[in-house]
C-alpha positions in Angstrom: -151.6 20.6 -99.6 -152.4 24.3 -100.2 -149.5 25.8 -102.1 -150.7 29.4 -101.8 -148.7 30.6 -104.8 -147.1 34.1 -104.8 -145.9 34.7 -108.4 -143.1 37.3 -108.8 -142.1 39.2 -111.9 -139.2 37.8 -113.8 -135.9 39.7 -114.1 -134.1 40.3 -117.4 -131.5 37.7 -116.4 -134.2 35.0 -116.0 -135.8 35.6 -119.5 -134.2 32.5 -121.0 -136.0 30.2 -118.5 -139.3 31.0 -120.2 -138.3 29.4 -123.5 -137.2 26.0 -124.7 -133.4 25.6 -125.0 -132.1 24.2 -128.3 -129.0 23.1 -126.4 -129.7 19.6 -124.9 -126.7 20.0 -122.5 -128.1 23.3 -121.2 -131.5 21.8 -120.8 -130.0 19.0 -118.7 -128.0 21.5 -116.6 -131.1 23.6 -115.9 -133.0 20.4 -115.0 -136.1 21.3 -117.1 -138.8 18.8 -116.4 -141.0 20.0 -119.3 -143.4 22.7 -120.3 -147.1 23.1 -120.5 -148.6 25.0 -123.5 -152.0 26.6 -122.9 -154.6 28.7 -124.5 -158.1 30.0 -123.7 -159.8 29.1 -126.9 -161.8 31.3 -129.2 -164.0 32.8 -126.5 -161.1 33.4 -124.1 -162.8 31.4 -121.3 -161.9 27.8 -122.2 -158.7 26.1 -121.1 -156.7 23.9 -123.4 -153.2 22.5 -122.6 -150.5 20.2 -123.9 -147.6 18.9 -122.0 -144.2 18.7 -123.6 -141.6 16.6 -121.6 -137.9 17.5 -121.6 -134.8 15.5 -120.8 -136.3 12.2 -122.0 -139.1 12.6 -119.4 -136.8 11.2 -116.6 -137.7 14.1 -114.2 -141.5 13.8 -114.6 -141.9 11.8 -111.4 -145.2 11.3 -109.5 -144.4 13.9 -106.9 -144.0 16.5 -109.7 -147.2 15.4 -111.5 -149.2 15.9 -108.3 -147.7 19.3 -107.6 -148.0 20.5 -111.2 -151.8 19.8 -111.1 -152.1 21.8 -107.9 -150.1 24.7 -109.2 -152.1 24.9 -112.5 -155.4 24.5 -110.6 -154.5 27.3 -108.2 -153.4 29.6 -111.1 -156.7 28.9 -112.8 -158.7 29.5 -109.7 -157.2 32.7 -108.5 -154.4 33.7 -110.8 -153.6 34.7 -114.4 -154.7 31.4 -115.9 -158.4 32.0 -115.0 -159.3 33.3 -118.4 -157.9 35.7 -121.1 -159.3 38.9 -119.6 -157.9 38.0 -116.2 -154.5 37.3 -117.7 -154.5 40.6 -119.5 -155.5 42.5 -116.3 -152.8 40.7 -114.3 -150.1 41.6 -116.9 -151.2 45.2 -116.9 -151.0 45.3 -113.1 -147.5 43.9 -113.2 -145.6 45.7 -116.0 -142.2 44.9 -114.5 -142.7 41.3 -115.7 -142.5 42.3 -119.3 -140.2 40.0 -121.4 -141.0 41.6 -124.7 -143.7 43.2 -126.7 -147.0 41.9 -125.3 -145.2 39.0 -123.4 -144.8 38.8 -119.6 -143.0 36.4 -117.3 -143.7 35.4 -113.7 -142.0 32.9 -111.5 -143.5 30.6 -108.8 -141.2 28.9 -106.3 -142.1 25.8 -104.3 -139.8 23.8 -102.1 -138.8 21.5 -104.9 -139.6 23.2 -108.2 -139.4 26.5 -110.0 -142.2 27.3 -112.4 -141.8 30.0 -115.1 -145.1 31.2 -116.5 -144.9 33.1 -119.8 -148.1 35.0 -120.5 -149.2 36.3 -123.9 -152.7 37.9 -123.4 -153.7 38.1 -127.0 -156.6 36.4 -128.8 -155.4 33.9 -131.4 -152.0 33.2 -129.8 -151.0 30.4 -127.4 -151.7 32.4 -124.2 -149.4 30.6 -121.8 -146.3 28.5 -121.4 -145.4 27.1 -118.0 -141.8 25.8 -117.8 -140.9 23.6 -114.7 -137.4 23.2 -113.3 -136.3 20.7 -110.7 -134.2 22.6 -108.1 -133.0 19.5 -106.5 -131.6 18.1 -109.7 -130.1 21.5 -110.5 -128.2 21.2 -107.2 -127.0 17.8 -108.1 -125.8 19.1 -111.5 -123.9 22.0 -109.8 -122.3 19.7 -107.3 -121.1 17.3 -110.1 -119.6 20.2 -112.1 -116.8 22.1 -110.3 -117.2 24.9 -112.8 -120.9 25.2 -112.2 -120.8 27.2 -109.0 -121.0 31.0 -109.1 -119.8 33.3 -106.3 -123.3 33.1 -105.0 -123.2 29.3 -105.1 -120.0 29.2 -103.2 -121.5 31.6 -100.6 -124.5 29.3 -100.3 -122.1 26.3 -99.7 -120.4 28.2 -96.9 -123.8 28.9 -95.4 -124.7 25.2 -95.6 -121.7 24.5 -93.3 -122.9 26.9 -90.6 -124.4 24.8 -87.8 -125.8 27.9 -86.0 -128.6 28.5 -88.6 -131.5 26.4 -89.7 -131.2 24.3 -92.9 -133.5 22.4 -95.3 -132.8 18.8 -96.2 -134.2 16.7 -99.0 -133.4 13.0 -99.2 -133.2 11.5 -102.6 -133.0 8.1 -104.4 -131.6 7.6 -107.8 -132.4 4.3 -109.6 -131.0 2.8 -112.8 -127.8 4.9 -112.5 -126.2 5.8 -115.8 -128.9 4.1 -117.9 -131.7 5.6 -120.0 -134.1 4.5 -117.2 -132.3 6.6 -114.6 -134.9 8.0 -112.2 -134.7 10.4 -109.3 -137.3 10.7 -106.5 -137.0 12.8 -103.4 -138.8 13.8 -100.2 -138.6 13.0 -96.5 -136.0 10.5 -95.1 -138.6 7.9 -94.4 -140.0 8.1 -97.9 -136.5 7.9 -99.4 -135.7 4.8 -97.4 -138.9 3.1 -98.5 -138.2 4.0 -102.1 -134.7 2.7 -101.9 -135.6 -0.6 -100.2 -138.6 -1.1 -102.5 -136.6 -0.5 -105.7 -135.7 -3.5 -107.8 -132.8 -1.7 -109.4 -129.4 -3.2 -108.8 -127.8 0.2 -109.3 -129.2 2.9 -107.0 -128.1 5.4 -104.4 -129.6 7.3 -101.5 -128.3 10.7 -100.4 -129.2 14.1 -99.2 -129.3 17.6 -100.6 -128.9 20.4 -98.0 -130.2 23.9 -98.7 -130.6 23.0 -102.4 -126.9 23.4 -102.9 -124.8 20.7 -101.1 -125.3 17.1 -102.0 -123.7 13.9 -100.8 -124.4 10.1 -101.3 -124.8 8.1 -98.1 -125.4 4.6 -99.5 -124.9 3.2 -103.0 -125.7 -0.1 -104.5 -123.7 -1.1 -107.7 -124.5 -4.4 -109.4 -126.2 -5.6 -106.3 -123.4 -4.8 -103.9 -124.2 -2.1 -101.3 -121.7 0.2 -99.7 -122.0 3.0 -97.1 -120.0 6.1 -97.9 -118.4 8.3 -95.3 -118.0 11.4 -97.4 -120.4 13.3 -95.2 -117.8 13.2 -92.4 -115.2 15.0 -94.6 -117.3 17.6 -96.5 -117.7 21.0 -94.8 -121.4 21.2 -95.5 -122.1 17.9 -93.7 -119.5 17.1 -91.2 -120.7 17.5 -87.6 -124.2 18.0 -88.9 -126.5 16.2 -86.3 -129.4 15.8 -88.8 -127.2 13.9 -91.3 -125.4 11.9 -88.6 -128.8 10.7 -87.2 -129.9 9.8 -90.7 -126.8 7.7 -91.2 -127.5 5.8 -88.0 -131.1 5.2 -89.1 -129.9 4.0 -92.5 -127.5 1.5 -90.9 -130.2 0.2 -88.6 -132.8 -0.2 -91.3 -130.6 -1.5 -94.1 -128.7 -3.9 -91.9 -132.1 -5.6 -91.3 -132.1 -6.2 -95.1 -128.7 -7.9 -95.0 -130.2 -11.4 -95.0 -131.6 -10.8 -98.5 -129.7 -13.1 -100.9 -129.1 -10.5 -103.6 -127.5 -7.8 -101.3 -124.1 -8.0 -99.6 -123.2 -5.2 -97.2 -119.8 -3.8 -96.7 -118.3 -0.5 -95.4 -116.5 1.8 -97.8 -112.8 1.4 -97.2 -113.0 -1.8 -95.2 
């Protein structure tokens, strides 16, 4: 996949995203996957990096690892991480990204993640920090917290309910719910179904996030007992949504085929 990165300069309001939060609760709310510390060595043309995980490393899933490699490689090939002189020239050409004296911030958005690159083009300093945030997990966090939605968030929820405009869907699976081993993966519906079926966890769920803001669980297994939820038929963002309705039919068809498995009992929520 060719990501074709287009960094943009950070705004003053986004400055905190370029530094590690000392507040663990805030770090969880922001869904920080981790940060990469980088420098160009004594000659300014080498590249050394160290990865620092956040949130007990639970968000550092394979799909993220693959994308992070591609993002860093592209920034090294044709971006400010090529070498020290290239970083200095890039920052000079984008003064609106200044975060402080001699420090600049740039943001790269992909479908799933937000990368915040802090550049310090000075010899002898660590020259770069790249913070990664999981936008899908941020949406989950906002949905779980009624006070977490801003006016813009509420407007985004209203837009998600509009069936006359196109929408983006990301299907997710959470395994090991409410345990230190809790793990989230996301992608296309077919991938999520395969992940859900193949998981050995007795506590897992499969759901969908729409437009990175509205989230609903469709099927949940707790202690080996599996239930289909019907919340999508009541929530404004999902009711009458043909994409979600078709996905639910697919889930019923595929998972009903697994009913014969001795460790899984199927029942409808409310029946």
